[in-house]
N, C-alpha and C positions, 0 to 999 in steps of 0.2 A: 368250490372256492377254497374252503378250509377243511383240512382233514387232520385228525389227531388220532394217534395210535399208541396204545400201551402207556398212557401217562400215569406216572407215579409222582406225587407231589407231597412234600413235607413242610410243616411249620415247626422248626426245631426238631424235636424227637417225635412229634405227632405225625403219623402217616395218614394224610387226608384223602388223596386220590389213589385208587388201587387199580391200575391198569385200564384206564378209561379210553375207549375208542369210539369214534363216530365221525360224521362229516356234515358240513353245511354246504349244500350245493349252491351254485349261482342262482340268484333271484328266488330263493326258497325260504319260506318262513318256518323256523324250527322252535318248538317250545321246549323249555328245560324245567322239569317239575321235580318236586321232592319236598319232604318235610324240612324244617329248619335244621341246619347242622349236617346236612347230608353231602355237602361238597360242591354245591352249585356255584357259589361265588368264587370258591377256590379254583374251579375249572375255568371260569371266565378270567380270573386274574392270571392264571397260567397261560391261557391263550393270548392275552393282551401283553404278556411280558413283565407283569409286576412280580410274578413269582416264577423262578426257573424250575422246570421239572427235574427231578433226580434221574428220571428214566423216561423214555418214550420220545415220540416224534410229533411235531406240529408242522404241517405243510400248507403253504398258501400258493395256489396255482402251480403246485408241484415243486415249489422251492422250500427247502428246509428253513424254518424260521423260529424254532424253539429257542427261547432265551433271548430273542431280540428285545431291546428295550421298548417301552410303550410308544415312544414317539416314532420309532421306525415301523411299528405295527400300524400306527395311524396312517403313515405315509403309504402303506399298502392298500389303503381304502377301507379301514375298519374304524367306524365311529362307536363311541362307548358312552352310554348314559349310566353312570354308576349309581349304586344304592347310596342315598344321601345327597344326590344331585351334583355336588361339587362345583357350583357356580362361584364366580368371584364376587364377594359381597361388596367390595369397594369400587366396583365398576358398574356403570349404568347398563341397562338392558341393551342398548345399542352397542356399547363397547364390548359386552360379553359376546354378542353375535359377530361383530365385525372382526374382533381379534382372532376368531376361529375360521374366518372365511378363506377358502382356497378352492381351486378347481379340483375335480376328481382326477384319478390317475389317467383318465382318458382325455383330460383337458377341458371337459365340459363343466359348466356352471349351472346345472339345472336348479340347484337350491341357492337362491339369493336371499338377501335380507328382506326384500319385498315379499318374496314367496313365503318365507317363514312367518312374517307379520300377518300375511293374509291367512295363513293356516292357523295362527294363534292370535286372533284379534285382541285378546286381553293384553298381549305384550305390546301391541301398537299403542294402546292407551297408557302404557307405563314406560314408554321408550326412554325417558330421561331419568327414571327412578333407579336408585341403586339396587343391586341384587339383594341387599339386606332389608330393603323396603317392600319386598314382594311377599305375598302369601305363599304358603307351601305349594299350592297348586300352580301358581304363577312361576315359582322357581323351577318346578318340574317341567313346565312348558318351555322355559328358557333353556334348561339343560338339554332337552330333546332338540330344540331349535338350534342350539349351538352345535350339537353333533351333526345335524343335517347340513349346516353351513360348510362342513368339510367335504360335502358331496361324496359320502361313503358308498361303497358297494355292499358292505355289510354293516348293519346297525345292531349293536348289542344293548339290550335294555334290561337292567337288573332291578327288579321291584319298582317299576316306573309308577305304579298307582298306590303304593303303600302309604297309608295314613291320610289319604286325600278324601275330600267330601264326594258323595255319590255323583253329583253333577260334573265335577272335575274328572272323576274316574271315567265317566261316559265320554267326556271330551277327549281324554287321552286315548281311549280305545278307538274312537272315531279316527283320530290321526294315525294310529298304528295301522288301521285298515287301509288308509290312503297310502301310507308308505309301502305296504305290501303290494298294492296294485301298481305302484310306480316302478317296480322291478328291483328295488333294493332288497337284498337278503336280510333277514332278521333272526336274531336269537333272543328269545323272550323268556325272562324269568318273572313269574308272578304267582301269588298265592291263589288267585282265582283261576283254578284249573279249567273250569268250563270255558271261560273267556279265552284263555290261552289256546285251548284246543279248537275253539271256533275261529281263531285268527291265525292259525298256522297250518302248514301242510303236513308236517311230521312232528313228532314229539319224543323226547327222551325223559325217562324217569330215573332219578338217582336215589340210591339208598346206601348209606355207609360207604360213600366214596366210590361206588360202582354204578354203572348203568344196568338196571335190572329189568327194564321194560322199554321197548321202543317200537315205533311203527307209525303208520298213517294216523294223523290226529283224529280223523273221522272214525277209524276203527277203534281207537282207544276210547273215544267218547261213547261208543256203542257197547263198551264192556266195563260198566261201572264197578263190577265186582273186583276186577283186576286192579283198578285204580284205588278202590277202598283198601285193599290189602297193602298197597304201597304208600298211599298218601293219608290214610286214616280218615277218609271222607265218608 
């Protein structure tokens, strides 16, 4: 679905991505691992159009899309759950969900408000509460639910469990597992590398703006020494 090749991205004079290349096939779960500051979020922001690459290509279904603005990337079927959640604090839970609702690019509406609320029962109990009245875990559920309301083909989750209580973390991973089996492709960034590898088909490991390790998640999980060298685990 998404292929990127030779990406070089800068923030001012800082060279962050150094020739990054990989792909996210249709209906495939991909993990993106690496220590803090290795370029993971910059790669996501480059793919989503928040940052324009200085060099390299990004293709969606074979079409060149590098540099398209985020709203156009979203219309291609890419949902984004950013680090920090990004919900609208002055809107209710219902309004946050409904404002994002639209059919997928195939015209189907597999994810409705009712399905999101069934997936996250806590949100059903807070339906008329404002976004700023929710706990951190509830805000994260709302952020994921809002992205699902766009009926994406690819869902990008950037640190979806960071700072959450263990019970909420377990709930988020349960939902991620369900999304994976529904046929939506995922790109998952999370510090818990074991869970990332357990919930993905393939994984990429970044170091200093480059992909230094990649392969089947099961194979990487079976080689902890290689991961220890790259992740400091």
